[in-house]
N, CA, C and O atoms as a Tinker XYZ file with bonds, in Angstrom:
   444  protein
     1  N      5.766000   21.971000   -1.272000    73     2
     2  CA     4.244000   21.821000   -2.538000    64     1     3
     3  C      4.078000   19.721000   -1.403000    63     2     4     5
     4  O      4.688000   18.765000   -0.925000    81     3
     5  N      2.724000   20.374000   -1.675000    73     3     6
     6  CA     2.163000   18.753000   -1.484000    64     5     7
     7  C      1.826000   17.980000   -2.678000    63     6     8     9
     8  O      1.388000   18.428000   -3.738000    81     7
     9  N      2.068000   16.844000   -2.399000    73     7    10
    10  CA     2.081000   16.006000   -3.542000    64     9    11
    11  C      0.580000   15.349000   -3.711000    63    10    12    13
    12  O     -0.049000   15.369000   -2.653000    81    11
    13  N     -0.080000   14.803000   -4.763000    73    11    14
    14  CA    -1.512000   14.374000   -5.073000    64    13    15
    15  C     -1.448000   13.278000   -4.268000    63    14    16    17
    16  O     -0.569000   12.625000   -3.705000    81    15
    17  N     -3.224000   13.258000   -4.431000    73    15    18
    18  CA    -3.292000   12.245000   -2.828000    64    17    19
    19  C     -2.616000   11.008000   -3.488000    63    18    20    21
    20  O     -1.814000   10.341000   -2.835000    81    19
    21  N     -2.856000   10.767000   -4.474000    73    19    22
    22  CA    -2.750000    9.054000   -4.767000    64    21    23
    23  C     -1.482000    8.762000   -5.510000    63    22    24    25
    24  O     -1.310000    7.833000   -6.299000    81    23
    25  N     -0.163000   10.159000   -4.968000    73    23    26
    26  CA     0.870000    9.550000   -5.164000    64    25    27
    27  C      1.587000    8.577000   -4.343000    63    26    28    29
    28  O      1.094000    8.524000   -3.216000    81    27
    29  N      2.635000    7.745000   -4.520000    73    27    30
    30  CA     3.469000    7.565000   -3.958000    64    29    31
    31  C      4.330000    8.352000   -2.808000    63    30    32    33
    32  O      4.870000    9.433000   -3.043000    81    31
    33  N      4.390000    7.788000   -1.722000    73    31    34
    34  CA     5.277000    8.245000   -0.859000    64    33    35
    35  C      6.389000    7.575000   -0.412000    63    34    36    37
    36  O      6.213000    6.408000   -0.063000    81    35
    37  N      7.647000    8.107000   -0.332000    73    35    38
    38  CA     8.821000    7.406000    0.710000    64    37    39
    39  C      8.140000    7.235000    2.327000    63    38    40    41
    40  O      7.132000    7.606000    2.929000    81    39
    41  N      9.463000    6.376000    2.609000    73    39    42
    42  CA     9.246000    5.620000    3.890000    64    41    43
    43  C      9.782000    6.339000    4.883000    63    42    44    45
    44  O     10.117000    5.765000    5.920000    81    43
    45  N     10.027000    8.327000    4.657000    73    43    46
    46  CA    10.110000    8.861000    5.786000    64    45    47
    47  C      8.574000    9.862000    5.836000    63    46    48    49
    48  O      7.918000   10.261000    6.799000    81    47
    49  N      8.337000   10.072000    4.009000    73    47    50
    50  CA     6.551000   10.366000    4.475000    64    49    51
    51  C      5.983000    9.924000    5.568000    63    50    52    53
    52  O      5.690000   10.407000    6.661000    81    51
    53  N      5.853000    8.570000    4.882000    73    51    54
    54  CA     4.911000    7.446000    5.700000    64    53    55
    55  C      5.349000    7.173000    7.238000    63    54    56    57
    56  O      4.555000    6.947000    8.151000    81    55
    57  N      6.324000    7.218000    7.317000    73    55    58
    58  CA     6.982000    7.559000    8.502000    64    57    59
    59  C      6.191000    8.222000    9.878000    63    58    60    61
    60  O      5.579000    7.922000   10.903000    81    59
    61  N      6.766000    9.506000    8.961000    73    59    62
    62  CA     6.367000   11.211000    9.962000    64    61    63
    63  C      4.539000   10.690000    9.633000    63    62    64    65
    64  O      3.863000   10.447000   10.633000    81    63
    65  N      4.142000   10.610000    8.797000    73    63    66
    66  CA     2.250000   10.771000    9.099000    64    65    67
    67  C      2.134000    9.979000    9.664000    63    66    68    69
    68  O      1.304000   10.262000   10.528000    81    67
    69  N      2.652000    8.501000    9.822000    73    67    70
    70  CA     1.952000    7.782000   10.649000    64    69    71
    71  C      2.238000    7.653000   12.316000    63    70    72    73
    72  O      1.714000    7.006000   13.223000    81    71
    73  N      3.264000    8.543000   12.230000    73    71    74
    74  CA     4.275000    7.978000   13.410000    64    73    75
    75  C      4.823000    6.770000   13.966000    63    74    76    77
    76  O      4.908000    6.511000   15.167000    81    75
    77  N      5.239000    5.949000   12.867000    73    75    78
    78  CA     5.801000    4.877000   12.919000    64    77    79
    79  C      7.299000    4.791000   12.627000    63    78    80    81
    80  O      7.730000    5.245000   11.567000    81    79
    81  N      8.034000    4.277000   13.443000    73    79    82
    82  CA     9.537000    4.992000   12.910000    64    81    83
    83  C      9.854000    4.054000   11.673000    63    82    84    85
    84  O      9.327000    2.946000   11.577000    81    83
    85  N     10.570000    4.455000   10.911000    73    83    86
    86  CA    11.121000    3.826000    9.530000    64    85    87
    87  C     11.859000    2.319000    9.992000    63    86    88    89
    88  O     11.889000    1.533000    9.045000    81    87
    89  N     12.350000    1.875000   11.049000    73    87    90
    90  CA    12.413000    0.336000   11.295000    64    89    91
    91  C     11.834000   -0.232000   11.317000    63    90    92    93
    92  O     12.048000   -1.294000   10.732000    81    91
    93  N     10.552000   -0.016000   12.035000    73    91    94
    94  CA     9.173000   -0.890000   11.863000    64    93    95
    95  C      8.759000   -0.880000   10.629000    63    94    96    97
    96  O      8.660000   -1.962000   10.052000    81    95
    97  N      8.504000    0.048000   10.107000    73    95    98
    98  CA     7.785000   -0.130000    8.572000    64    97    99
    99  C      8.634000   -1.192000    7.910000    63    98   100   101
   100  O      8.023000   -2.100000    7.348000    81    99
   101  N      9.979000   -1.208000    7.896000    73    99   102
   102  CA    11.384000   -2.438000    7.318000    64   101   103
   103  C     10.718000   -3.334000    7.766000    63   102   104   105
   104  O     10.083000   -4.156000    7.106000    81   103
   105  N     10.833000   -3.229000    9.457000    73   103   106
   106  CA     9.895000   -4.732000   10.125000    64   105   107
   107  C      8.978000   -5.639000    9.160000    63   106   108   109
   108  O      9.165000   -6.677000    8.526000    81   107
   109  N      8.195000   -4.999000    9.298000    73   107   110
   110  CA     6.693000   -5.476000    8.926000    64   109   111
   111  C      6.558000   -5.782000    7.426000    63   110   112   113
   112  O      5.810000   -6.614000    6.913000    81   111
   113  N      7.286000   -5.085000    6.916000    73   111   114
   114  CA     7.669000   -5.514000    5.112000    64   113   115
   115  C      7.963000   -7.135000    5.131000    63   114   116   117
   116  O      7.658000   -7.986000    4.296000    81   115
   117  N      8.944000   -7.305000    6.880000    73   115   118
   118  CA     9.036000   -8.364000    6.057000    64   117   119
   119  C      7.898000   -9.719000    7.046000    63   118   120   121
   120  O      7.787000  -10.936000    7.195000    81   119
   121  N      7.433000   -8.734000    7.375000    73   119   122
   122  CA     6.568000   -9.894000    7.971000    64   121   123
   123  C      5.285000  -10.236000    7.604000    63   122   124   125
   124  O      4.585000  -11.108000    8.118000    81   123
   125  N      4.813000   -8.963000    6.015000    73   123   126
   126  CA     3.644000   -9.059000    6.152000    64   125   127
   127  C      3.456000   -9.030000    4.226000    63   126   128   129
   128  O      3.793000   -8.107000    3.485000    81   127
   129  N      3.057000   -9.861000    3.980000    73   127   130
   130  CA     3.562000   -9.918000    2.212000    64   129   131
   131  C      2.460000   -8.988000    1.520000    63   130   132   133
   132  O      2.551000   -8.513000    0.388000    81   131
   133  N      1.620000   -8.856000    2.231000    73   131   134
   134  CA     0.754000   -7.592000    1.544000    64   133   135
   135  C      0.707000   -6.576000    1.022000    63   134   136   137
   136  O      0.013000   -6.000000    0.184000    81   135
   137  N      2.438000   -6.217000    2.255000    73   135   138
   138  CA     2.429000   -4.599000    1.812000    64   137   139
   139  C      3.722000   -4.905000    0.132000    63   138   140   141
   140  O      4.758000   -5.536000   -0.076000    81   139
   141  N      3.083000   -4.289000   -0.413000    73   139   142
   142  CA     3.639000   -4.316000   -2.115000    64   141   143
   143  C      4.349000   -3.275000   -2.801000    63   142   144   145
   144  O      4.344000   -3.007000   -4.003000    81   143
   145  N      5.197000   -2.517000   -1.483000    73   143   146
   146  CA     5.644000   -1.561000   -2.273000    64   145   147
   147  C      6.388000   -1.399000   -3.457000    63   146   148   149
   148  O      6.178000   -2.365000   -4.190000    81   147
   149  N      7.288000   -0.464000   -4.033000    73   147   150
   150  CA     8.042000   -0.479000   -4.861000    64   149   151
   151  C      9.134000    0.225000   -4.575000    63   150   152   153
   152  O      9.152000    1.347000   -4.069000    81   151
   153  N     10.472000   -0.729000   -5.046000    73   151   154
   154  CA    11.656000   -0.289000   -4.823000    64   153   155
   155  C     11.944000    0.032000   -5.842000    63   154   156   157
   156  O     11.439000   -0.495000   -6.833000    81   155
   157  N     13.016000    1.179000   -5.933000    73   155   158
   158  CA    13.359000    1.784000   -7.338000    64   157   159
   159  C     15.037000    1.705000   -7.540000    63   158   160   161
   160  O     15.738000    1.595000   -6.535000    81   159
   161  N     15.498000    1.751000   -8.556000    73   159   162
   162  CA    16.850000    1.513000   -8.805000    64   161   163
   163  C     17.412000    1.646000   -7.665000    63   162   164   165
   164  O     17.677000    0.584000   -7.102000    81   163
   165  N     17.868000    3.227000   -6.778000    73   163   166
   166  CA    18.126000    3.543000   -5.723000    64   165   167
   167  C     17.988000    2.944000   -4.430000    63   166   168   169
   168  O     18.505000    3.354000   -3.391000    81   167
   169  N     17.061000    1.683000   -4.610000    73   167   170
   170  CA    16.690000    0.990000   -3.044000    64   169   171
   171  C     15.863000    1.571000   -2.335000    63   170   172   173
   172  O     15.875000    1.152000   -1.177000    81   171
   173  N     14.770000    2.774000   -2.640000    73   171   174
   174  CA    14.363000    3.872000   -2.114000    64   173   175
   175  C     12.971000    2.872000   -2.028000    63   174   176   177
   176  O     12.608000    2.013000   -2.831000    81   175
   177  N     12.367000    3.289000   -0.817000    73   175   178
   178  CA    10.700000    2.457000   -0.958000    64   177   179
   179  C      9.774000    3.402000   -1.087000    63   178   180   181
   180  O      9.882000    4.552000   -0.663000    81   179
   181  N      8.829000    2.935000   -1.683000    73   179   182
   182  CA     7.507000    4.032000   -2.646000    64   181   183
   183  C      6.485000    3.424000   -2.091000    63   182   184   185
   184  O      6.578000    2.234000   -2.391000    81   183
   185  N      5.436000    3.635000   -1.353000    73   183   186
   186  CA     4.132000    3.206000   -0.647000    64   185   187
   187  C      3.182000    3.838000   -1.583000    63   186   188   189
   188  O      3.318000    4.747000   -2.402000    81   187
   189  N      2.122000    3.058000   -1.211000    73   187   190
   190  CA     0.946000    3.466000   -2.696000    64   189   191
   191  C     -0.365000    3.789000   -1.170000    63   190   192   193
   192  O     -0.171000    3.741000    0.045000    81   191
   193  N     -1.350000    4.031000   -1.794000    73   191   194
   194  CA    -2.428000    5.065000   -0.453000    64   193   195
   195  C     -2.958000    3.170000   -0.109000    63   194   196   197
   196  O     -3.316000    2.960000    1.050000    81   195
   197  N     -2.980000    2.023000   -1.025000    73   195   198
   198  CA    -3.266000    0.647000   -0.272000    64   197   199
   199  C     -2.327000    0.250000    0.867000    63   198   200   201
   200  O     -2.657000   -0.386000    1.867000    81   199
   201  N     -1.150000    0.701000    0.583000    73   199   202
   202  CA    -0.201000   -0.045000    1.622000    64   201   203
   203  C     -0.248000    1.115000    2.917000    63   202   204   205
   204  O     -0.090000    0.675000    4.056000    81   203
   205  N     -0.445000    2.452000    2.739000    73   203   206
   206  CA    -0.993000    3.214000    3.926000    64   205   207
   207  C     -1.763000    2.864000    4.188000    63   206   208   209
   208  O     -1.762000    2.993000    5.412000    81   207
   209  N     -2.802000    2.318000    3.837000    73   207   210
   210  CA    -4.266000    2.217000    4.455000    64   209   211
   211  C     -3.850000    0.573000    5.313000    63   210   212   213
   212  O     -4.422000    0.400000    6.390000    81   211
   213  N     -3.126000   -0.279000    4.940000    73   211   214
   214  CA    -2.891000   -1.048000    5.077000    64   213   215
   215  C     -2.254000   -1.439000    6.487000    63   214   216   217
   216  O     -2.528000   -2.286000    7.338000    81   215
   217  N     -0.825000    0.019000    6.294000    73   215   218
   218  CA     0.046000   -0.078000    7.683000    64   217   219
   219  C     -0.507000    0.954000    8.888000    63   218   220   221
   220  O      0.152000    1.425000    9.815000    81   219
   221  N     -2.354000    1.216000    8.485000    73   219   222
   222  CA    -2.494000    2.182000    9.391000    64   221   223
   223  C     -3.610000    0.725000   10.344000    63   222   224   225
   224  O     -3.841000    0.714000   11.553000    81   223
   225  N     -4.085000   -0.301000    9.337000    73   223   226
   226  CA    -4.568000   -1.533000    9.726000    64   225   227
   227  C     -3.903000   -2.173000   10.778000    63   226   228   229
   228  O     -4.525000   -2.701000   11.700000    81   227
   229  N     -2.666000   -2.163000   10.704000    73   227   230
   230  CA    -1.947000   -2.921000   11.152000    64   229   231
   231  C     -1.371000   -2.469000   12.903000    63   230   232   233
   232  O     -1.215000   -2.930000   14.034000    81   231
   233  N     -1.219000   -1.168000   12.026000    73   231   234
   234  CA    -0.556000   -0.644000   13.712000    64   233   235
   235  C     -2.018000   -0.453000   14.672000    63   234   236   237
   236  O     -1.936000   -0.471000   15.900000    81   235
   237  N     -2.932000   -0.327000   14.189000    73   235   238
   238  CA    -3.966000   -0.073000   14.853000    64   237   239
   239  C     -4.236000   -1.624000   15.748000    63   238   240   241
   240  O     -4.535000   -1.830000   16.924000    81   239
   241  N     -4.059000   -2.250000   14.965000    73   239   242
   242  CA    -4.227000   -4.154000   15.523000    64   241   243
   243  C     -3.384000   -4.158000   16.847000    63   242   244   245
   244  O     -3.815000   -4.386000   17.977000    81   243
   245  N     -2.079000   -3.856000   16.478000    73   243   246
   246  CA    -1.013000   -4.013000   17.034000    64   245   247
   247  C     -0.716000   -2.954000   18.585000    63   246   248   249
   248  O     -0.106000   -3.313000   19.592000    81   247
   249  N     -1.433000   -1.484000   18.305000    73   247   250
   250  CA    -1.040000   -0.682000   19.449000    64   249   251
   251  C     -2.507000   -0.300000   20.032000    63   250   252   253
   252  O     -2.594000    0.412000   21.033000    81   251
   253  N     -3.168000   -0.589000   19.649000    73   251   254
   254  CA    -4.662000   -0.322000   19.831000    64   253   255
   255  C     -5.344000   -1.654000   20.879000    63   254   256   257
   256  O     -6.068000   -1.397000   21.841000    81   255
   257  N     -5.053000   -2.723000   20.577000    73   255   258
   258  CA    -5.939000   -4.080000   19.973000    64   257   259
   259  C     -4.822000   -4.806000   20.711000    63   258   260   261
   260  O     -5.244000   -5.852000   21.204000    81   259
   261  N     -3.909000   -4.649000   20.874000    73   259   262
   262  CA    -2.463000   -5.331000   21.522000    64   261   263
   263  C     -2.268000   -6.731000   20.391000    63   262   264   265
   264  O     -1.606000   -7.762000   20.516000    81   263
   265  N     -2.697000   -6.494000   19.852000    73   263   266
   266  CA    -1.898000   -7.904000   18.802000    64   265   267
   267  C     -0.708000   -7.921000   18.929000    63   266   268   269
   268  O     -0.292000   -6.949000   19.559000    81   267
   269  N      0.506000   -9.042000   18.397000    73   267   270
   270  CA     1.564000   -9.621000   18.478000    64   269   271
   271  C      1.344000   -9.280000   17.063000    63   270   272   273
   272  O      0.285000   -9.005000   16.500000    81   271
   273  N      2.722000   -9.359000   16.518000    73   271   274
   274  CA     2.795000   -9.887000   14.657000    64   273   275
   275  C      2.193000  -11.084000   14.470000    63   274   276   277
   276  O      1.450000  -11.220000   13.499000    81   275
   277  N      2.389000  -12.022000   15.262000    73   275   278
   278  CA     1.885000  -13.305000   15.020000    64   277   279
   279  C      0.188000  -13.428000   14.694000    63   278   280   281
   280  O     -0.463000  -14.076000   13.875000    81   279
   281  N     -0.254000  -12.202000   16.061000    73   279   282
   282  CA    -1.102000  -12.426000   16.160000    64   281   283
   283  C     -2.613000  -11.644000   14.938000    63   282   284   285
   284  O     -3.806000  -11.777000   14.665000    81   283
   285  N     -1.635000  -11.003000   14.672000    73   283   286
   286  CA    -1.912000  -10.083000   13.748000    64   285   287
   287  C     -2.069000  -10.597000   12.020000    63   286   288   289
   288  O     -2.821000  -10.160000   11.148000    81   287
   289  N     -1.076000  -11.648000   11.968000    73   287   290
   290  CA    -0.584000  -12.593000   10.642000    64   289   291
   291  C     -2.214000  -13.324000   10.705000    63   290   292   293
   292  O     -3.156000  -12.989000    9.986000    81   291
   293  N     -2.237000  -14.549000   11.920000    73   291   294
   294  CA    -3.221000  -14.840000   11.818000    64   293   295
   295  C     -4.577000  -14.569000   11.880000    63   294   296   297
   296  O     -5.309000  -15.519000   11.604000    81   295
   297  N     -5.080000  -13.558000   12.160000    73   295   298
   298  CA    -6.088000  -11.996000   12.080000    64   297   299
   299  C     -6.170000  -11.780000   10.767000    63   298   300   301
   300  O     -7.372000  -11.750000   10.504000    81   299
   301  N     -5.550000  -11.617000    9.816000    73   299   302
   302  CA    -5.347000  -11.440000    8.415000    64   301   303
   303  C     -5.931000  -12.506000    7.740000    63   302   304   305
   304  O     -6.870000  -12.429000    6.948000    81   303
   305  N     -5.233000  -13.671000    8.149000    73   303   306
   306  CA    -5.400000  -14.555000    7.192000    64   305   307
   307  C     -7.256000  -15.742000    7.926000    63   306   308   309
   308  O     -7.899000  -16.695000    7.485000    81   307
   309  N     -7.316000  -15.032000    8.912000    73   307   310
   310  CA    -9.345000  -14.836000    9.107000    64   309   311
   311  C     -9.570000  -14.047000    8.437000    63   310   312   313
   312  O    -10.272000  -14.507000    7.537000    81   311
   313  N     -9.389000  -13.037000    8.304000    73   311   314
   314  CA   -10.137000  -11.741000    7.772000    64   313   315
   315  C    -10.034000  -11.722000    6.822000    63   314   316   317
   316  O     -9.240000  -10.878000    6.406000    81   315
   317  N    -10.755000  -12.638000    5.756000    73   315   318
   318  CA   -11.292000  -12.008000    4.464000    64   317   319
   319  C    -11.988000  -10.521000    3.380000    63   318   320   321
   320  O    -12.013000  -10.159000    2.204000    81   319
   321  N    -12.528000  -10.019000    4.924000    73   319   322
   322  CA   -13.081000   -8.685000    4.463000    64   321   323
   323  C    -11.687000   -7.980000    3.718000    63   322   324   325
   324  O    -11.663000   -7.628000    2.539000    81   323
   325  N    -10.592000   -7.865000    4.637000    73   323   326
   326  CA    -9.650000   -7.346000    4.250000    64   325   327
   327  C     -8.996000   -7.140000    2.489000    63   326   328   329
   328  O     -8.623000   -6.290000    1.680000    81   327
   329  N     -9.212000   -8.655000    2.688000    73   327   330
   330  CA    -8.240000   -9.669000    1.369000    64   329   331
   331  C     -9.140000   -9.243000    0.302000    63   330   332   333
   332  O     -8.602000   -8.881000   -0.744000    81   331
   333  N    -10.422000   -9.220000    0.377000    73   331   334
   334  CA   -11.461000   -9.449000   -0.566000    64   333   335
   335  C    -11.349000   -7.233000   -0.746000    63   334   336   337
   336  O    -10.883000   -6.810000   -1.804000    81   335
   337  N    -11.732000   -6.355000    0.170000    73   335   338
   338  CA   -11.095000   -4.784000   -0.180000    64   337   339
   339  C     -9.930000   -4.956000   -1.086000    63   338   340   341
   340  O     -9.974000   -4.595000   -2.262000    81   339
   341  N     -8.722000   -5.595000   -0.454000    73   339   342
   342  CA    -7.701000   -5.284000   -1.478000    64   341   343
   343  C     -8.124000   -5.636000   -2.879000    63   342   344   345
   344  O     -7.620000   -5.069000   -3.847000    81   343
   345  N     -8.953000   -6.474000   -2.983000    73   343   346
   346  CA    -8.811000   -7.824000   -4.679000    64   345   347
   347  C     -9.568000   -6.757000   -5.373000    63   346   348   349
   348  O     -9.201000   -6.343000   -6.473000    81   347
   349  N    -10.978000   -6.142000   -4.550000    73   347   350
   350  CA   -11.481000   -5.166000   -5.021000    64   349   351
   351  C    -10.912000   -3.674000   -5.965000    63   350   352   353
   352  O    -11.353000   -3.221000   -7.021000    81   351
   353  N     -9.779000   -3.184000   -5.088000    73   351   354
   354  CA    -9.303000   -2.471000   -5.490000    64   353   355
   355  C     -8.635000   -2.390000   -6.503000    63   354   356   357
   356  O     -8.801000   -1.564000   -7.401000    81   355
   357  N     -7.428000   -3.644000   -6.433000    73   355   358
   358  CA    -6.587000   -3.571000   -7.575000    64   357   359
   359  C     -7.544000   -4.443000   -9.206000    63   358   360   361
   360  O     -7.362000   -4.456000  -10.424000    81   359
   361  N     -8.260000   -4.872000   -8.505000    73   359   362
   362  CA    -9.338000   -4.778000   -9.726000    64   361   363
   363  C     -9.777000   -3.523000  -10.322000    63   362   364   365
   364  O     -9.720000   -3.327000  -11.536000    81   363
   365  N    -10.175000   -2.744000   -9.558000    73   363   366
   366  CA   -10.372000   -1.188000  -10.172000    64   365   367
   367  C     -8.939000   -0.778000  -11.135000    63   366   368   369
   368  O     -8.798000   -0.622000  -12.348000    81   367
   369  N     -8.156000   -0.705000  -10.189000    73   367   370
   370  CA    -6.970000   -0.199000  -10.509000    64   369   371
   371  C     -6.146000   -0.491000  -12.169000    63   370   372   373
   372  O     -5.510000    0.190000  -12.973000    81   371
   373  N     -6.626000   -1.944000  -12.054000    73   371   374
   374  CA    -6.499000   -2.632000  -13.435000    64   373   375
   375  C     -7.464000   -2.069000  -14.667000    63   374   376   377
   376  O     -7.147000   -1.638000  -15.776000    81   375
   377  N     -8.767000   -2.242000  -14.040000    73   375   378
   378  CA    -9.879000   -1.184000  -15.112000    64   377   379
   379  C     -8.973000    0.316000  -15.918000    63   378   380   381
   380  O     -8.614000    0.681000  -17.038000    81   379
   381  N     -8.938000    0.767000  -14.570000    73   379   382
   382  CA    -8.351000    2.520000  -14.665000    64   381   383
   383  C     -7.175000    2.267000  -16.004000    63   382   384   385
   384  O     -7.396000    2.873000  -17.053000    81   383
   385  N     -6.225000    1.564000  -15.930000    73   383   386
   386  CA    -4.833000    1.560000  -16.387000    64   385   387
   387  C     -5.348000    1.317000  -17.616000    63   386   388   389
   388  O     -5.020000    2.047000  -18.551000    81   387
   389  N     -6.469000   -0.032000  -17.851000    73   387   390
   390  CA    -6.745000   -0.734000  -19.537000    64   389   391
   391  C     -7.153000    0.522000  -20.001000    63   390   392   393
   392  O     -6.641000    0.945000  -21.037000    81   391
   393  N     -8.515000    1.606000  -19.035000    73   391   394
   394  CA    -8.837000    2.480000  -20.014000    64   393   395
   395  C     -7.809000    3.548000  -20.090000    63   394   396   397
   396  O     -8.015000    4.111000  -21.165000    81   395
   397  N     -6.756000    4.136000  -19.460000    73   395   398
   398  CA    -5.911000    4.816000  -19.819000    64   397   399
   399  C     -5.424000    4.599000  -21.344000    63   398   400   401
   400  O     -5.480000    5.249000  -22.388000    81   399
   401  N     -4.765000    2.970000  -20.805000    73   399   402
   402  CA    -4.002000    2.731000  -21.671000    64   401   403
   403  C     -4.817000    3.157000  -23.714000    63   402   404   405
   404  O     -4.553000    3.705000  -24.785000    81   403
   405  N     -6.024000    2.249000  -22.857000    73   403   406
   406  CA    -7.117000    2.902000  -24.619000    64   405   407
   407  C     -7.003000    4.034000  -25.036000    63   406   408   409
   408  O     -6.919000    4.444000  -26.194000    81   407
   409  N     -6.997000    4.784000  -23.666000    73   407   410
   410  CA    -7.109000    6.497000  -23.961000    64   409   411
   411  C     -6.018000    7.051000  -25.489000    63   410   412   413
   412  O     -6.256000    7.536000  -26.595000    81   411
   413  N     -4.484000    6.525000  -24.540000    73   411   414
   414  CA    -3.388000    6.867000  -25.339000    64   413   415
   415  C     -3.384000    6.414000  -26.786000    63   414   416   417
   416  O     -3.096000    7.193000  -27.694000    81   415
   417  N     -3.753000    4.962000  -27.020000    73   415   418
   418  CA    -3.857000    4.229000  -28.061000    64   417   419
   419  C     -4.571000    5.427000  -29.048000    63   418   420   421
   420  O     -3.917000    5.944000  -29.954000    81   419
   421  N     -6.240000    5.877000  -28.723000    73   419   422
   422  CA    -6.839000    6.725000  -29.565000    64   421   423
   423  C     -5.556000    7.962000  -29.485000    63   422   424   425
   424  O     -5.125000    8.122000  -30.626000    81   423
   425  N     -4.989000    8.674000  -28.692000    73   423   426
   426  CA    -4.413000    9.719000  -29.464000    64   425   427
   427  C     -3.479000    9.798000  -30.119000    63   426   428   429
   428  O     -3.016000   10.806000  -30.652000    81   427
   429  N     -2.944000    8.285000  -30.159000    73   427   430
   430  CA    -1.817000    7.972000  -30.525000    64   429   431
   431  C     -1.948000    7.689000  -32.484000    63   430   432   433
   432  O     -1.348000    7.894000  -33.539000    81   431
   433  N     -3.151000    7.109000  -31.925000    73   431   434
   434  CA    -3.414000    6.635000  -33.834000    64   433   435
   435  C     -4.563000    7.839000  -34.409000    63   434   436   437
   436  O     -5.154000    7.630000  -35.468000    81   435
   437  N     -4.787000    8.986000  -33.683000    73   435   438
   438  CA    -4.987000   10.149000  -34.701000    64   437   439
   439  C     -4.292000   10.935000  -34.830000    63   438   440   441
   440  O     -4.693000   11.972000  -35.359000    81   439
   441  N     -3.207000   10.843000  -34.496000    73   439   442
   442  CA    -2.088000   11.737000  -34.782000    64   441   443
   443  C     -1.926000   11.931000  -36.386000    63   442   444
   444  O     -1.035000   12.653000  -36.834000    81   443
């Protein structure tokens, strides 16, 4: 059974989908603060679509454009467009959450 498009994915699923070994993903977590994966009580890592897009961007910079980890960090500090994109996505998510919360309150109040 396939997951929904926006569903969180485990590190194994992301590793397989992006063809990046899981130990590399764990290493990148320690080097890039923008990876905001979720760790559950069982210590499993879960990535959202935004994290996966960011990983694809990192992989492209390293594997195709020849950047080092330090080079990617410097590039990302200078590259405000990616930061703005993530910020806009976050604002969009918060708005959706507010709307869902309001809908739930309306459902509860109408019972």
